[in-house]
SEZATI-321936 format. One record per residue (C-alpha): residue in three letters; chain; x, y negated, z. Coordinates in steps of 0.2 Angstrom, whole numbers, plus 5000, padded with zeros to 4 digits. Example, Ala and Ser with C-alpha at 12.3 -4.5 7.8 and 13.67 -1.06 7.14 Angstrom:
// SEZATI-321936
res ALA	chain A	u 5062	v 5022	w 5039
res SER	chain A	u 5068	v 5005	w 5036
END
This chain:
// SEZATI-321936
res MET	chain A	u 4610	v 5125	w 5101
res LYS	chain A	u 4627	v 5132	w 5091
res ASN	chain A	u 4633	v 5144	w 5101
res ILE	chain A	u 4625	v 5161	w 5109
res LEU	chain A	u 4635	v 5175	w 5123
res VAL	chain A	u 4629	v 5191	w 5122
res ALA	chain A	u 4635	v 5201	w 5142
res THR	chain A	u 4637	v 5219	w 5137
res ASP	chain A	u 4645	v 5238	w 5146
res PHE	chain A	u 4638	v 5247	w 5129
res SER	chain A	u 4622	v 5254	w 5139
res ALA	chain A	u 4607	v 5256	w 5128
res PRO	chain A	u 4597	v 5241	w 5135
res ALA	chain A	u 4611	v 5229	w 5134
res GLU	chain A	u 4611	v 5234	w 5114
res ASN	chain A	u 4595	v 5231	w 5115
res ALA	chain A	u 4599	v 5214	w 5122
res ALA	chain A	u 4613	v 5211	w 5109
res HIS	chain A	u 4599	v 5216	w 5095
res TYR	chain A	u 4587	v 5201	w 5102
res ALA	chain A	u 4599	v 5188	w 5106
res ILE	chain A	u 4604	v 5190	w 5086
res LYS	chain A	u 4584	v 5190	w 5082
res LEU	chain A	u 4585	v 5173	w 5092
res ALA	chain A	u 4600	v 5167	w 5087
res LYS	chain A	u 4595	v 5169	w 5069
res LYS	chain A	u 4579	v 5158	w 5073
res LEU	chain A	u 4592	v 5146	w 5080
res GLU	chain A	u 4606	v 5145	w 5068
res ALA	chain A	u 4617	v 5150	w 5080
res GLY	chain A	u 4633	v 5159	w 5081
res VAL	chain A	u 4632	v 5176	w 5091
res THR	chain A	u 4648	v 5181	w 5103
res LEU	chain A	u 4650	v 5198	w 5111
res CYS	chain A	u 4659	v 5196	w 5129
res ASN	chain A	u 4666	v 5214	w 5139
res ALA	chain A	u 4673	v 5211	w 5154
res PHE	chain A	u 4683	v 5228	w 5159
res LYS	chain A	u 4692	v 5230	w 5176
res VAL	chain A	u 4708	v 5238	w 5179
res PRO	chain A	u 4708	v 5255	w 5190
res ALA	chain A	u 4728	v 5248	w 5195
res ASP	chain A	u 4716	v 5234	w 5203
res ALA	chain A	u 4705	v 5243	w 5212
res PRO	chain A	u 4707	v 5243	w 5235
res MET	chain A	u 4708	v 5260	w 5232
res ALA	chain A	u 4721	v 5264	w 5218
res ALA	chain A	u 4736	v 5268	w 5229
res GLN	chain A	u 4727	v 5282	w 5235
res VAL	chain A	u 4723	v 5291	w 5218
res ALA	chain A	u 4732	v 5306	w 5215
res TRP	chain A	u 4729	v 5305	w 5195
res PRO	chain A	u 4739	v 5293	w 5183
res LEU	chain A	u 4728	v 5277	w 5183
res VAL	chain A	u 4724	v 5269	w 5160
res ASP	chain A	u 4735	v 5252	w 5159
res GLU	chain A	u 4729	v 5236	w 5155
res ALA	chain A	u 4730	v 5240	w 5137
res ASP	chain A	u 4726	v 5257	w 5136
res LEU	chain A	u 4708	v 5246	w 5144
res ALA	chain A	u 4708	v 5229	w 5132
res SER	chain A	u 4712	v 5241	w 5118
res GLU	chain A	u 4699	v 5255	w 5120
res SER	chain A	u 4685	v 5237	w 5127
res GLU	chain A	u 4689	v 5228	w 5108
res GLY	chain A	u 4688	v 5245	w 5099
res SER	chain A	u 4670	v 5248	w 5107
res LEU	chain A	u 4667	v 5229	w 5102
res SER	chain A	u 4671	v 5229	w 5084
res GLU	chain A	u 4662	v 5248	w 5081
res LEU	chain A	u 4646	v 5239	w 5092
res VAL	chain A	u 4648	v 5223	w 5079
res SER	chain A	u 4650	v 5234	w 5064
res LYS	chain A	u 4634	v 5242	w 5074
res LEU	chain A	u 4624	v 5226	w 5074
res GLN	chain A	u 4628	v 5217	w 5059
res SER	chain A	u 4621	v 5236	w 5047
res ALA	chain A	u 4605	v 5234	w 5059
res ASN	chain A	u 4600	v 5217	w 5057
res SER	chain A	u 4604	v 5213	w 5039
res ASP	chain A	u 4591	v 5206	w 5028
res GLU	chain A	u 4595	v 5199	w 5012
res SER	chain A	u 4580	v 5188	w 5014
res ASP	chain A	u 4584	v 5180	w 5032
res SER	chain A	u 4593	v 5163	w 5023
res TYR	chain A	u 4601	v 5161	w 5038
res SER	chain A	u 4615	v 5175	w 5045
res SER	chain A	u 4622	v 5172	w 5061
res ASP	chain A	u 4644	v 5170	w 5065
res LEU	chain A	u 4645	v 5186	w 5078
res VAL	chain A	u 4664	v 5186	w 5084
res PHE	chain A	u 4668	v 5195	w 5102
res GLU	chain A	u 4679	v 5193	w 5117
res SER	chain A	u 4684	v 5205	w 5129
res GLU	chain A	u 4695	v 5202	w 5147
res LYS	chain A	u 4699	v 5209	w 5161
res GLY	chain A	u 4691	v 5203	w 5177
res LYS	chain A	u 4672	v 5203	w 5183
res VAL	chain A	u 4660	v 5199	w 5173
res CYS	chain A	u 4652	v 5184	w 5181
res ASP	chain A	u 4672	v 5176	w 5183
res VAL	chain A	u 4672	v 5184	w 5165
res VAL	chain A	u 4658	v 5175	w 5158
res ALA	chain A	u 4659	v 5160	w 5165
res GLU	chain A	u 4676	v 5157	w 5157
res VAL	chain A	u 4672	v 5160	w 5140
res VAL	chain A	u 4656	v 5149	w 5142
res LYS	chain A	u 4668	v 5137	w 5144
res ARG	chain A	u 4680	v 5137	w 5133
res LYS	chain A	u 4669	v 5141	w 5118
res LYS	chain A	u 4654	v 5128	w 5123
res ILE	chain A	u 4640	v 5142	w 5127
res ASP	chain A	u 4625	v 5137	w 5127
res LEU	chain A	u 4612	v 5152	w 5133
res VAL	chain A	u 4620	v 5167	w 5138
res VAL	chain A	u 4611	v 5184	w 5136
res MET	chain A	u 4609	v 5198	w 5147
res GLY	chain A	u 4600	v 5217	w 5148
res MET	chain A	u 4592	v 5221	w 5161
res ALA	chain A	u 4584	v 5242	w 5163
res GLY	chain A	u 4572	v 5246	w 5174
res ALA	chain A	u 4551	v 5254	w 5173
res GLY	chain A	u 4542	v 5244	w 5178
res GLN	chain A	u 4557	v 5235	w 5192
res PHE	chain A	u 4562	v 5219	w 5188
res VAL	chain A	u 4579	v 5222	w 5199
res GLN	chain A	u 4584	v 5236	w 5189
res TRP	chain A	u 4599	v 5228	w 5181
res VAL	chain A	u 4610	v 5235	w 5166
res LEU	chain A	u 4626	v 5226	w 5171
res GLY	chain A	u 4621	v 5232	w 5193
res SER	chain A	u 4625	v 5220	w 5209
res ASN	chain A	u 4633	v 5207	w 5192
res SER	chain A	u 4617	v 5201	w 5184
res LYS	chain A	u 4610	v 5195	w 5202
res GLN	chain A	u 4625	v 5187	w 5207
res MET	chain A	u 4625	v 5178	w 5190
res ILE	chain A	u 4606	v 5174	w 5196
res ASP	chain A	u 4615	v 5164	w 5209
res ASP	chain A	u 4631	v 5157	w 5206
res ALA	chain A	u 4627	v 5154	w 5185
res ASP	chain A	u 4630	v 5137	w 5181
res PHE	chain A	u 4623	v 5139	w 5163
res PRO	chain A	u 4607	v 5148	w 5155
res VAL	chain A	u 4605	v 5165	w 5157
res LEU	chain A	u 4592	v 5175	w 5147
res TYR	chain A	u 4587	v 5192	w 5154
res VAL	chain A	u 4579	v 5207	w 5142
res PRO	chain A	u 4573	v 5221	w 5149
res TYR	chain A	u 4574	v 5236	w 5139
res SER	chain A	u 4558	v 5236	w 5133
res ALA	chain A	u 4555	v 5218	w 5125
res LYS	chain A	u 4557	v 5217	w 5105
res PHE	chain A	u 4561	v 5202	w 5098
res ARG	chain A	u 4547	v 5195	w 5089
res ASN	chain A	u 4543	v 5174	w 5085
res ILE	chain A	u 4542	v 5166	w 5098
res THR	chain A	u 4526	v 5155	w 5101
res LYS	chain A	u 4524	v 5148	w 5118
res ILE	chain A	u 4533	v 5150	w 5133
res ALA	chain A	u 4530	v 5147	w 5151
res PHE	chain A	u 4539	v 5137	w 5160
res THR	chain A	u 4534	v 5139	w 5180
res THR	chain A	u 4537	v 5125	w 5191
res ASP	chain A	u 4534	v 5119	w 5210
res LEU	chain A	u 4534	v 5101	w 5204
res SER	chain A	u 4552	v 5097	w 5208
res SER	chain A	u 4565	v 5085	w 5200
res ASP	chain A	u 4578	v 5099	w 5197
res ASP	chain A	u 4565	v 5105	w 5182
res VAL	chain A	u 4569	v 5088	w 5170
res GLU	chain A	u 4586	v 5095	w 5163
res PRO	chain A	u 4581	v 5113	w 5161
res LEU	chain A	u 4565	v 5107	w 5151
res GLN	chain A	u 4573	v 5096	w 5142
res PHE	chain A	u 4584	v 5112	w 5135
res LEU	chain A	u 4569	v 5122	w 5134
res CYS	chain A	u 4562	v 5106	w 5124
res ALA	chain A	u 4577	v 5107	w 5111
res MET	chain A	u 4575	v 5126	w 5110
res ALA	chain A	u 4557	v 5126	w 5107
res LYS	chain A	u 4559	v 5113	w 5093
res ASP	chain A	u 4569	v 5123	w 5085
res LEU	chain A	u 4557	v 5140	w 5089
res GLU	chain A	u 4542	v 5128	w 5085
res ALA	chain A	u 4536	v 5133	w 5100
res GLU	chain A	u 4524	v 5128	w 5112
res ILE	chain A	u 4529	v 5125	w 5131
res VAL	chain A	u 4514	v 5127	w 5146
res VAL	chain A	u 4521	v 5121	w 5163
res TYR	chain A	u 4512	v 5129	w 5175
res ASN	chain A	u 4509	v 5124	w 5193
res ILE	chain A	u 4505	v 5138	w 5202
res THR	chain A	u 4494	v 5130	w 5219
res SER	chain A	u 4477	v 5132	w 5229
res PHE	chain A	u 4466	v 5115	w 5235
res GLU	chain A	u 4475	v 5116	w 5250
res ARG	chain A	u 4493	v 5114	w 5242
res GLN	chain A	u 4488	v 5103	w 5229
res LYS	chain A	u 4480	v 5090	w 5241
res LEU	chain A	u 4495	v 5090	w 5252
res VAL	chain A	u 4506	v 5088	w 5236
res GLU	chain A	u 4495	v 5072	w 5232
res ASP	chain A	u 4493	v 5068	w 5249
res GLU	chain A	u 4515	v 5067	w 5250
res GLY	chain A	u 4514	v 5059	w 5229
res ARG	chain A	u 4525	v 5073	w 5223
res ASP	chain A	u 4513	v 5078	w 5206
res LYS	chain A	u 4516	v 5057	w 5206
res LEU	chain A	u 4534	v 5059	w 5206
res PHE	chain A	u 4535	v 5073	w 5196
res PHE	chain A	u 4525	v 5066	w 5178
res LYS	chain A	u 4536	v 5051	w 5183
res ASN	chain A	u 4555	v 5060	w 5185
res VAL	chain A	u 4551	v 5074	w 5172
res VAL	chain A	u 4538	v 5073	w 5164
res SER	chain A	u 4538	v 5057	w 5156
res LYS	chain A	u 4558	v 5061	w 5151
res LEU	chain A	u 4552	v 5072	w 5139
res ASP	chain A	u 4553	v 5071	w 5123
res TYR	chain A	u 4542	v 5083	w 5113
res GLU	chain A	u 4524	v 5085	w 5108
res LYS	chain A	u 4522	v 5103	w 5110
res ILE	chain A	u 4522	v 5103	w 5128
res SER	chain A	u 4509	v 5107	w 5141
res TYR	chain A	u 4505	v 5107	w 5160
res GLU	chain A	u 4492	v 5116	w 5169
res ASN	chain A	u 4487	v 5121	w 5188
res ILE	chain A	u 4485	v 5142	w 5190
res TRP	chain A	u 4471	v 5140	w 5205
res HIS	chain A	u 4478	v 5156	w 5216
res SER	chain A	u 4481	v 5153	w 5236
res ASP	chain A	u 4495	v 5167	w 5234
res LEU	chain A	u 4509	v 5166	w 5220
res ASP	chain A	u 4512	v 5183	w 5216
res GLU	chain A	u 4496	v 5185	w 5209
res GLY	chain A	u 4497	v 5166	w 5199
res PHE	chain A	u 4513	v 5176	w 5195
res ARG	chain A	u 4503	v 5190	w 5188
res TRP	chain A	u 4492	v 5180	w 5180
res ILE	chain A	u 4506	v 5174	w 5168
res ARG	chain A	u 4515	v 5188	w 5165
res ASN	chain A	u 4498	v 5198	w 5161
res ASN	chain A	u 4495	v 5184	w 5150
res LYS	chain A	u 4500	v 5193	w 5130
res GLU	chain A	u 4500	v 5174	w 5123
res ILE	chain A	u 4520	v 5173	w 5130
res ASP	chain A	u 4534	v 5175	w 5125
res MET	chain A	u 4548	v 5172	w 5135
res ILE	chain A	u 4543	v 5167	w 5155
res ALA	chain A	u 4555	v 5152	w 5163
res MET	chain A	u 4562	v 5146	w 5176
res VAL	chain A	u 4571	v 5137	w 5188
res HIS	chain A	u 4582	v 5149	w 5201
res HIS	chain A	u 4578	v 5138	w 5219
res GLN	chain A	u 4584	v 5147	w 5234
res HIS	chain A	u 4570	v 5157	w 5244
res ARG	chain A	u 4557	v 5150	w 5231
res LEU	chain A	u 4548	v 5159	w 5219
res ILE	chain A	u 4563	v 5167	w 5210
res ASP	chain A	u 4570	v 5174	w 5227
res LYS	chain A	u 4549	v 5183	w 5229
res LEU	chain A	u 4551	v 5189	w 5210
res VAL	chain A	u 4570	v 5197	w 5213
res ASN	chain A	u 4570	v 5204	w 5233
res GLY	chain A	u 4555	v 5204	w 5237
res SER	chain A	u 4541	v 5218	w 5238
res TYR	chain A	u 4533	v 5209	w 5223
res ALA	chain A	u 4547	v 5217	w 5211
res HIS	chain A	u 4542	v 5235	w 5214
res LYS	chain A	u 4524	v 5231	w 5208
res LEU	chain A	u 4528	v 5222	w 5188
res SER	chain A	u 4523	v 5235	w 5179
res ARG	chain A	u 4520	v 5224	w 5161
res PHE	chain A	u 4534	v 5210	w 5167
res THR	chain A	u 4548	v 5222	w 5162
res GLU	chain A	u 4543	v 5218	w 5142
res ILE	chain A	u 4545	v 5200	w 5144
res PRO	chain A	u 4560	v 5189	w 5142
res LEU	chain A	u 4566	v 5179	w 5157
res LEU	chain A	u 4574	v 5163	w 5154
res ILE	chain A	u 4583	v 5159	w 5172
res PHE	chain A	u 4590	v 5141	w 5178
res GLN	chain A	u 4601	v 5134	w 5189
res PRO	chain A	u 4594	v 5116	w 5198
res CYS	chain A	u 4598	v 5103	w 5187
res GLU	chain A	u 4614	v 5099	w 5198
res LYS	chain A	u 4621	v 5110	w 5188
res ILE	chain A	u 4623	v 5102	w 5171
res TYR	chain A	u 4615	v 5109	w 5154
res LYS	chain A	u 4623	v 5104	w 5138
END
């Protein structure tokens, strides 16, 4: 992994995500790009009905770049450590447009490997730093996105939990995760939340054998293991994962109407208390390419 992008709106949670990203980048020996997307009021649908003068694009671009420059200085000062053998490159990008569109364009142009975003809220996963943009990013991004809770502080990543529903879509995300874990010297545990009834159906359909054939056999990493979490309730199974104090990051593939939808859209999101301390890495299904 060589390039990490941090989407920022200059809020405190976004700044926390930037600190986290820089420390992660040092472990991975990667560069960091800060990215701010700004909107021009004159482009808004109601702009023609506004009586007072609107700020023009040049002023907004200048303000964005000035804020990014100040943030770079602040981050460099806070994260300077003479004992570090590696100092990550820190640059910034400022562009007009919607957050998701701007981030996607920069990801493609600069060959970004991982996007980092902040999220806020005490016990509520759905309180995003960048509002609905983060939810749209989950649905539309064709690149991995790491969501860092406001309360999360970087610590050495020694154990990563990857939740699976035994889909072949997991192969490329897991290959990406193995490459990152190797640089971090971290362990990966692939968790399948299941019940005896569901497991029997899985075995009868041969989905477990297909998963090991199409996914597990293609992973070249020694520090990876597979475990079943026996629980009839997916919510409770996931609760067990996020309450495991040994886990430093949770990763999953975003399948529509599956586990991630229960997490983001369902009532379970409002029941989370400790989850907001653990960064969440979300992948898209494998038809979207990870490099």
